[in-house]
C-alpha positions in Angstrom: -73.9 82.0 314.8 -73.8 85.3 316.8 -72.4 84.9 320.3 -75.4 86.9 321.6 -77.7 84.1 320.5 -75.8 81.3 322.4 -74.8 79.8 325.7 -71.9 77.3 326.0 -71.8 74.7 328.8 -68.4 73.1 329.2 -67.4 70.0 331.1 -64.2 70.4 333.1 -62.1 67.3 333.4 -60.9 66.1 330.0 -62.5 69.1 328.2 -61.8 72.6 329.6 -59.0 71.2 331.7 -55.8 69.7 330.3 -54.4 66.5 331.8 -52.9 68.5 334.6 -56.2 70.1 335.5 -55.2 73.4 334.2 -57.2 75.8 332.0 -54.9 77.1 329.2 -54.4 80.8 328.6 -55.8 80.2 325.2 -59.1 78.8 326.6 -59.4 81.6 329.1 -58.8 84.3 326.5 -61.3 82.8 324.1 -64.0 82.6 326.8 -63.4 86.2 327.8 -63.7 87.3 324.1 -66.9 85.2 323.8 -68.5 86.7 326.8 -67.5 90.3 325.8 -69.2 89.6 322.5 -72.5 88.8 324.3 -72.2 85.0 324.8 -72.9 83.2 328.0 -70.6 80.6 329.5 -70.8 78.2 332.4 -69.4 74.9 333.5 -71.3 71.6 333.6 -69.3 69.3 335.9 -69.5 66.4 338.3 -67.4 68.4 340.7 -68.9 70.2 343.7 -68.7 74.0 343.7 -66.3 74.3 346.6 -64.0 71.8 344.9 -64.3 73.3 341.4 -63.4 76.8 342.7 -59.8 75.6 343.5 -59.3 74.9 339.8 -61.1 77.9 338.2 -58.7 80.8 338.8 -59.2 83.4 336.1 -62.3 81.7 334.6 -65.3 84.0 334.0 -68.8 82.6 334.1 -71.9 84.6 333.4 -74.6 82.0 333.6 -75.7 79.4 336.2 -73.4 76.4 336.4 -74.4 72.7 336.4 -72.6 71.0 339.3 -72.4 67.5 340.8 -73.6 65.9 337.6 -76.8 67.9 337.6 -77.8 67.4 341.2 -77.4 71.1 341.6 -77.2 74.4 339.7 -74.9 77.0 341.2 -74.4 80.7 340.6 -70.6 81.2 341.2 -71.1 85.0 341.0 -73.5 85.0 343.9 -72.1 82.0 345.7 -75.4 80.2 346.0 -77.4 77.3 344.7 -80.4 77.9 342.4 -81.6 74.4 343.1 -80.2 71.2 344.7 -81.5 67.6 345.0 -80.8 65.2 347.8 -80.2 61.5 348.1 -82.8 59.2 349.7 -80.7 58.1 352.7 -83.2 55.5 353.8 -82.4 53.4 350.8 -78.8 54.6 350.4 -77.3 54.0 353.8 -77.7 50.2 354.0 -76.1 49.8 350.6 -73.1 52.0 351.5 -72.7 50.2 354.8 -72.6 46.8 353.0 -70.1 48.0 350.4 -67.8 49.5 353.1 -67.9 46.1 354.8 -67.4 44.0 351.7 -64.8 45.9 349.6 -61.4 46.4 351.2 -60.2 50.0 351.3 -63.3 51.3 349.5 -62.9 55.1 349.1 -66.3 56.7 349.7 -66.8 60.5 349.3 -70.2 61.9 350.4 -71.2 65.4 349.3 -73.3 67.8 351.3 -74.2 71.2 349.8 -71.3 72.7 351.7 -68.4 70.2 351.7 -66.9 66.8 350.7 -66.7 64.3 353.4 -64.1 61.5 352.9 -65.0 58.3 354.6 -61.5 56.9 354.7 -58.4 58.0 356.7 -56.2 60.3 354.6 -53.2 58.1 354.7 -55.1 55.3 353.0 -56.6 57.3 350.1 -55.6 57.0 346.5 -53.3 60.0 346.1 -54.4 61.3 342.8 -58.1 61.0 343.6 -57.6 62.7 346.9 -55.7 65.6 345.3 -58.5 66.1 342.8 -61.2 66.3 345.5 -59.7 68.7 348.0 -60.8 70.6 350.0 -62.4 67.8 352.0 -62.9 66.6 355.6 -62.1 63.1 356.8 -64.8 61.4 358.8 -66.2 58.1 359.7 -69.2 57.1 357.6 -71.4 56.8 360.8 -70.7 60.5 361.5 -72.5 61.4 358.3 -75.8 59.7 359.1 -78.7 62.0 359.2 -77.0 64.7 357.0 -78.6 65.6 353.6 -76.4 64.3 350.9 -76.3 65.5 347.3 -73.9 62.9 345.7 -71.6 60.1 346.5 -68.3 59.0 344.8 -67.0 55.5 345.2 -63.6 54.2 344.1 -62.2 50.7 344.6 -58.7 49.3 343.7 -58.7 47.7 340.2 -59.1 44.2 341.5 -62.4 45.2 343.2 -63.7 47.6 340.5 -65.9 45.0 338.7 -67.5 43.9 342.0 -68.3 47.5 342.9 -69.8 48.2 339.5 -72.0 45.1 339.6 -73.2 45.9 343.1 -74.1 49.5 342.2 -75.7 48.5 338.9 -77.9 46.0 340.6 -78.9 48.4 343.3 -79.5 51.5 341.2 -83.0 50.9 339.6 -85.6 52.9 341.5 -83.1 54.1 344.1 -80.5 56.4 342.6 -78.9 57.6 339.3 -75.5 55.9 338.6 -72.7 57.4 336.5 -69.5 55.6 335.9 -66.6 57.9 335.3 -63.1 57.7 333.8 -60.5 60.3 334.4 -57.0 60.6 333.0 -54.5 62.9 334.9 -50.8 63.2 334.2 -50.7 59.7 332.6 -52.8 58.0 335.2 -56.2 56.6 334.5 -58.8 56.2 337.3 -62.2 54.6 337.0 -64.8 55.3 339.7 -68.6 55.6 340.2 -70.8 58.5 341.2 -74.4 58.1 342.5 -76.9 60.9 342.5 -80.6 61.3 343.5 -82.9 59.4 341.3 -83.6 61.2 338.0 -80.7 63.5 338.3 -78.4 64.2 335.3 -76.6 67.1 333.6 -79.4 67.1 331.0 -82.2 67.3 333.7 -80.4 70.3 335.2 -80.1 71.9 331.8 -83.8 71.5 331.1 -84.6 73.3 334.4 -82.2 76.1 333.6 -83.8 76.6 330.1 -86.6 78.2 332.0 -84.4 80.9 333.5 -83.6 84.3 331.9 -80.0 83.4 331.4 -80.9 80.8 328.8 -84.1 82.2 327.4 -84.0 82.3 323.6 -80.4 81.1 323.3 -79.0 78.2 321.4 -77.4 75.8 323.9 -73.9 74.5 322.9 -72.6 71.7 325.2 -69.2 70.2 325.1 -68.0 67.1 327.1 -65.8 64.1 326.8 -67.1 61.4 329.2 -70.0 59.0 330.0 -71.5 61.5 332.5 -71.8 64.0 329.6 -73.9 61.8 327.3 -77.3 63.0 328.4 -76.2 66.6 328.3 -75.0 66.2 324.8 -78.3 64.7 323.8 -80.2 67.6 325.4 -78.1 70.4 323.9 -79.0 72.1 320.7 -75.5 71.7 319.4 -73.3 68.9 320.9 -69.5 69.1 320.6 -66.8 66.7 321.9 -63.1 67.1 322.2 -60.9 64.7 320.2 -60.1 62.8 323.3 -63.7 62.0 324.1 -65.0 58.5 324.7 -66.6 56.9 321.6 -70.1 57.0 323.1 -69.8 60.8 323.4 -68.4 61.3 319.9 -71.4 59.3 318.5 -73.7 61.9 319.9 -71.8 65.0 318.8 -72.5 67.2 315.8 -68.9 68.5 315.9 -65.5 67.3 317.2 -63.0 69.9 318.2 -59.3 69.7 319.3 -58.3 67.6 322.3 -58.3 69.0 325.8 -54.5 69.2 325.5 -54.9 71.5 322.4 -57.3 74.2 323.8 -60.6 72.5 322.9 -62.8 75.4 324.0 -60.8 78.0 322.2 -61.0 76.0 319.0 -64.7 75.5 319.5 -65.4 79.2 320.1 -63.1 80.3 317.3 -63.8 77.7 314.6 -67.1 75.9 315.2 -69.6 78.3 316.8 -69.2 81.2 314.3 -70.1 78.8 311.4 -73.2 77.2 312.9 
């Protein structure tokens, strides 16, 4: 397929990023070549724009990005949101207050449009999770009340993970969208949960963006590796997964490319896209 007829949305963690959260020179070069040939490229991530920027040095994007698991669409070139959804705090706050009281050392991150607020003292945070979500500001949860929130991330130590998952699953229907997440970084595996406004997903954001000039008439390729990518893969015209993807993602993909450690995006752009 001709690059001018396509747009590629790529997940970051476990897809464009290797296990050390780096974008390989091979991936960067392939994306540059693809864009120069007329293709359009953007990220589709659970990360907030201000956090993602710290990991995107040298990455060129020429289409609106999907951020915070679809709660927002963000133009990195202009530094602004195209749209952004907000949580229903009236139903959310009592749940979060209960979880903070019931689960020891619960790590709660709440996301505004501008920043990540970490509701736990810095010295008590899980080091890898904290490093992956800087820049952030440390606050008491009560200090966030009344602020419009876009997304929340919750992490509990392994012995409390099942209880956290059960509580969120029971509370989610009719109140918010729930996305479990798994991340592997430098040999460490972390499982956590993200909650977004009701009805929000990467797929829902993609459908909104299909109405914009950037996507008009283009075949949408999407690549992702994790549970929060499933709906995006279903919604894309061509779904691709890296070799390291979870089984549920692979089951939805038309193609499987190399792993995130072996320049998955470069291989997709060089070997898969031209032959579709």
